[in-house]
C-alpha positions in Angstrom: 119.4 27.5 73.1 117.7 26.3 70.1 119.1 26.2 66.3 117.1 29.7 65.6 116.5 32.1 68.6 113.5 32.4 70.1 112.5 35.8 68.9 110.4 37.8 71.1 108.5 40.8 70.5 110.6 44.0 70.4 110.8 46.5 73.9 112.7 49.2 73.0 113.7 51.7 70.6 116.2 49.2 69.6 115.3 46.1 68.2 118.0 43.5 68.3 118.8 40.1 66.3 116.6 38.0 68.4 113.7 40.3 68.7 110.8 40.9 66.2 108.6 43.4 65.3 105.1 43.4 64.1 104.0 42.5 60.6 103.0 46.1 60.0 106.4 47.4 61.0 108.7 44.6 59.5 107.4 44.8 56.0 108.3 48.4 55.1 111.6 47.7 57.0 112.1 44.3 54.7 111.2 47.2 51.5 113.7 49.3 52.8 116.6 46.8 53.2 115.7 45.5 49.3 116.2 49.1 48.1 119.4 49.7 50.0 120.7 46.8 48.1 119.1 47.1 44.6 121.3 49.9 42.9 124.2 47.8 43.4 123.0 44.2 43.0 121.5 45.5 40.1 124.2 47.4 38.6 126.8 44.6 39.0 124.7 42.1 36.7 124.3 44.8 34.3 127.8 45.6 33.8 128.9 42.0 33.4 126.6 41.3 31.1 124.3 38.9 33.2 120.5 39.1 33.6 119.6 41.2 36.8 116.6 39.6 37.0 118.2 36.5 37.5 120.6 38.0 40.0 117.8 39.6 41.9 116.3 36.0 42.1 119.2 34.7 43.4 119.9 37.3 45.8 116.8 36.3 47.6 117.4 32.4 47.4 121.0 33.4 48.9 120.3 35.6 51.6 117.3 33.1 52.7 119.9 30.2 52.6 122.3 32.5 54.6 119.5 32.9 57.1 118.9 29.0 57.7 122.8 28.3 57.9 123.5 31.0 60.8 120.5 30.1 62.5 118.8 33.1 62.1 121.4 34.9 64.2 123.5 37.1 61.7 121.1 39.8 60.2 122.4 39.9 56.7 121.6 40.6 53.2 123.2 38.9 50.3 123.5 40.8 47.2 125.8 41.1 43.9 129.9 41.4 44.9 131.3 43.9 42.9 134.8 41.7 43.5 133.3 39.5 40.3 132.9 42.4 37.8 137.0 42.6 36.6 137.8 38.8 36.5 134.3 38.4 34.7 135.0 41.0 32.1 138.4 39.8 31.6 137.2 36.1 31.2 134.4 37.3 28.7 136.9 39.1 26.9 138.6 35.7 25.8 137.5 34.9 22.1 135.0 32.3 22.1 133.9 33.1 25.7 130.5 33.0 27.1 128.7 34.2 30.2 128.5 30.3 31.0 132.8 30.0 31.0 132.3 32.9 33.8 129.5 31.3 35.5 131.9 27.9 36.1 134.9 30.5 37.7 131.7 32.0 40.1 130.8 28.2 41.1 134.3 27.0 41.7 135.0 30.3 43.7 131.7 29.7 45.6 133.3 26.3 46.7 136.5 27.3 47.9 134.7 30.0 49.8 132.6 27.4 51.4 135.5 24.8 52.3 137.3 28.0 54.2 134.0 28.4 55.9 133.6 24.5 57.3 138.0 24.9 58.2 136.5 27.7 60.5 133.7 25.8 62.1 136.3 23.4 62.7 139.4 25.8 63.9 138.3 28.9 64.3 138.9 32.7 62.6 142.1 33.2 64.0 144.4 31.8 61.2 142.7 34.0 59.0 142.7 37.5 60.3 146.6 36.4 60.4 146.6 35.4 57.1 144.9 38.3 56.1 145.7 41.5 58.7 143.8 44.8 57.3 147.0 46.1 55.0 146.2 43.1 53.0 142.6 43.0 53.0 142.5 46.8 52.1 145.5 46.2 49.5 143.5 43.6 47.7 140.2 45.2 48.0 141.6 48.5 46.2 143.3 46.7 43.6 140.3 45.7 42.5 138.8 49.4 42.2 142.0 50.1 40.7 142.0 47.2 38.4 138.3 48.4 37.0 139.3 51.9 36.1 140.2 51.1 32.4 136.6 49.5 32.1 134.7 52.7 33.8 137.3 54.8 31.6 136.0 52.8 28.2 132.7 53.1 29.3 132.7 57.2 29.6 134.1 57.7 26.3 132.5 57.2 23.0 134.3 58.3 19.7 133.1 60.5 17.3 130.8 63.5 17.8 128.0 61.3 19.8 130.4 61.5 22.9 129.1 65.1 24.0 125.9 64.2 24.8 126.6 60.6 26.3 129.5 62.1 28.3 127.1 64.7 29.6 124.3 62.0 31.0 127.5 59.7 32.4 129.2 63.0 34.3 125.8 64.6 35.5 125.2 60.6 36.6 128.6 60.7 38.7 127.4 64.6 40.2 124.2 63.3 41.2 125.9 60.5 43.3 128.3 62.3 44.9 125.5 65.3 45.8 123.1 62.4 47.4 126.1 61.0 49.4 127.2 64.6 50.7 124.1 66.0 50.8 121.1 64.1 51.4 119.5 62.7 54.1 121.0 59.4 56.0 118.2 57.1 54.8 119.0 58.6 50.9 122.9 58.1 51.6 122.2 54.5 52.0 120.6 54.0 48.5 122.6 56.9 46.6 123.4 54.4 43.5 119.4 54.1 43.1 119.2 57.9 42.9 121.8 58.3 40.8 120.3 55.8 39.0 117.1 57.5 38.8 118.1 60.8 38.1 120.2 59.6 35.1 117.3 57.6 33.6 115.1 60.7 33.9 117.3 63.0 32.0 117.8 60.3 28.9 113.5 60.2 29.3 113.7 64.1 28.9 116.4 64.4 26.7 116.6 60.9 24.5 117.0 61.5 21.2 118.0 65.4 21.2 121.5 65.6 22.8 124.0 63.5 20.3 124.8 59.8 21.6 121.9 59.7 23.8 118.9 57.6 22.2 115.6 57.5 23.6 114.8 54.5 25.8 112.5 52.0 24.5 109.6 50.4 26.2 108.4 48.0 23.6 110.2 45.1 25.1 108.7 46.3 28.7 105.0 46.0 27.4 105.7 43.0 25.8 106.9 41.3 28.6 104.4 39.0 31.2 104.3 39.9 34.5 105.0 36.5 36.0 107.5 33.9 34.4 110.7 31.8 35.0 114.0 33.8 35.0 116.4 33.0 31.6 118.6 30.5 33.8 122.3 29.7 32.3 124.2 26.8 33.1 128.0 27.2 34.1 130.9 25.5 31.9 133.8 24.7 33.6 137.0 26.2 31.7 140.4 26.0 33.6 141.5 29.5 32.4 138.5 30.8 33.3 138.1 29.1 36.8 141.6 30.1 37.8 141.2 33.8 37.0 137.8 33.9 39.0 138.7 31.7 42.2 141.2 33.9 44.0 138.1 36.5 44.5 137.1 33.8 47.3 140.0 35.5 49.4 138.4 38.9 49.1 134.9 37.7 49.7 136.3 36.3 53.1 137.9 39.6 53.8 134.6 41.0 53.2 132.6 38.9 55.1 134.6 38.8 57.9 135.0 42.5 58.2 130.6 42.6 57.9 130.3 39.9 60.6 132.7 42.2 62.8 131.4 45.2 62.3 127.4 43.5 62.9 128.9 42.4 66.4 129.8 45.9 67.0 126.6 47.6 66.3 124.7 45.2 67.6 126.6 44.4 70.9 126.3 40.8 70.5 129.5 38.6 70.0 128.7 37.1 66.0 132.4 35.7 65.9 130.8 31.8 66.6 129.0 32.6 63.2 132.1 33.7 61.3 132.7 29.9 59.6 128.7 29.7 59.3 128.6 32.9 57.8 131.5 32.2 55.2 129.6 28.5 54.2 126.3 30.7 53.9 128.1 32.9 51.4 130.3 30.4 49.5 127.3 27.9 49.2 124.8 30.9 47.9 127.3 31.8 45.5 127.5 28.4 44.1 123.6 28.3 43.5 123.9 31.3 42.1 127.1 30.4 39.8 125.0 27.0 38.7 121.7 29.1 37.7 123.4 32.3 36.1 123.5 34.6 38.7 126.6 36.7 40.0 128.5 35.8 43.2 127.0 37.2 46.0 128.3 39.3 49.3 127.0 40.5 52.6 126.1 44.3 51.7 127.2 47.2 53.9 124.4 49.3 52.7 122.0 47.0 54.7 124.5 47.4 58.0 124.0 51.4 57.2 120.4 51.1 57.2 120.5 48.8 60.1 122.8 51.5 61.7 120.6 54.0 61.0 117.2 52.8 62.1 118.4 50.6 65.5 116.4 48.1 64.1 118.9 44.5 63.7 116.0 41.9 63.7 116.9 38.9 61.6 113.5 38.1 60.6 113.7 41.0 58.3 115.7 39.8 55.9 113.5 36.5 54.9 110.9 38.8 54.4 113.1 41.1 51.9 114.4 37.6 50.1 110.8 36.3 49.5 110.0 40.3 48.1 113.4 39.7 46.1 112.5 36.2 44.8 109.1 37.6 43.8 110.4 40.6 41.8 113.0 37.9 40.2 109.9 36.4 38.9 108.7 39.0 36.9 110.0 39.3 33.5 108.4 42.7 33.1 110.4 44.0 36.0 113.8 42.4 34.4 112.6 44.3 31.0 112.6 47.3 32.6 116.0 47.0 34.4 117.0 46.5 30.5 116.1 49.8 29.8 118.5 51.5 31.9 120.6 53.6 29.3 124.6 53.3 28.6 125.5 57.0 29.8 123.8 56.1 33.2 125.4 52.8 33.5 128.9 54.7 32.5 128.3 57.5 35.0 127.5 54.7 37.7 130.5 52.8 36.8 132.9 55.3 37.3 131.2 56.3 40.6 131.1 52.9 42.1 134.6 51.4 40.7 136.3 54.6 42.5 134.3 53.9 45.2 135.5 50.5 46.2 139.4 51.8 46.1 138.6 54.6 48.3 136.7 52.9 50.6 138.9 49.9 51.0 141.6 52.8 52.1 139.1 53.4 54.9 140.0 49.9 56.0 143.6 51.4 56.5 142.7 54.3 58.5 140.1 52.6 60.7 142.3 49.9 61.9 145.3 52.4 62.0 147.9 50.9 59.6 151.0 52.1 60.4 152.6 53.0 56.9 156.1 53.7 58.1 156.6 50.4 58.5 158.5 48.8 55.4 156.5 45.3 55.6 153.0 47.6 54.9 154.4 49.9 52.6 156.0 47.2 50.1 153.3 44.5 50.5 150.5 47.6 49.5 152.9 49.1 46.8 153.9 45.8 44.8 150.0 44.2 45.3 148.5 47.4 43.7 150.7 48.1 40.9 150.2 44.5 40.1 146.4 45.0 40.4 146.1 48.0 38.7 148.5 47.0 35.9 146.2 44.2 35.6 149.5 41.9 35.5 148.8 38.6 34.3 150.5 35.3 34.6 150.0 32.4 32.2 151.8 28.8 32.1 150.6 26.6 29.7 146.6 26.5 29.8 146.9 28.3 33.3 146.0 32.3 33.8 146.4 34.4 36.6 144.9 37.5 36.2 145.7 41.1 37.2 143.2 40.5 40.5 145.0 36.8 41.0 148.8 38.0 40.7 147.9 41.1 43.3 146.0 38.7 45.9 148.7 36.2 45.6 151.4 39.0 45.8 149.9 40.5 49.3 149.4 37.1 50.8 152.4 36.2 50.2 155.3 39.1 50.2 153.4 40.2 53.8 154.0 36.9 55.5 157.4 36.7 53.5 158.7 39.8 55.3 157.4 39.0 58.8 160.0 35.9 58.9 162.1 36.4 62.2 161.3 40.0 62.4 161.3 41.6 65.3 157.5 43.0 66.6 
């Protein structure tokens, strides 16, 4: 076996990871994967105050890097991770904080993630699964969603008479996402975030300037932007308080990527476990590179796994094509200017929907893995960690600050292990 597979032409309805499609079929499939990740990958940086153009650019760079480091054997696209939103917003709320301080934390988080990948490559992943069983990973993920609840609510409500139109558009956007998710075709369900964004955008195009609190969309910056040019890169600034707040997200990313690689092995029928460490390493280095240039931390995307499950096309060659397209879009200031016109009430509606789904989707980890909550160990671990995360409990020692996500993560990891000491199975 070489480092990369010897891709052979696809011969059946199911296209395996080491098979390839003709270019005429591969390029449209790459666009479909790009479409699946676009809504969330664009939404996350906008909510955090980052440049979405830069995020899209680095999602392409990260996907190419992941493809190379995994030897082209793990079909995945890397997009903006929602796990960073709560901690980045917390860092940005500090007096004098800039995007650079958040980027410094993202770089260190990626470094920790990459180091975990090297350890897994050396000794295997069994220790990760023992340290972070489903009750712990589900709890940490749910705490992130609950920690974001005040952010979503603050975006949803506006003070004064202007709140009516803003809230109407936001709630209709929420409803649109729910309708697409429940009644849309499988293909539409995979891009429900994007469909809701388009729906809300159209509402503002029609009613902007007439509803109170809803301004008409200004396309002047789009018209003035050039078609091609380098993204507006931003350098990281390393500050201890920001790093300690963001670094714990590495634990969430490990759990997220572990679950995704396991899921890919299940749906493809291929054993992906040998590539778990390389997947962590690729994801971690991609996050470091993104943070070093002004992008968001990245992760493998469930939406893209959904597309593969729907189409039965698992060829890894699809993803570098999608990555190159993303890089080209990232090199278009006009595309970035268009993204910046997404109206505030639409973003508010998407925040309510997506943040809620982060929390509820994590509960699915408990259900799928049949976590037994009649066991006090599981019940107590989840209960304490969720309260710390939802309440944004922050611990400060001098210049060291561990925010709600960090304290929740630490509590889930430590409590679960402590309550298992000398305990009968």
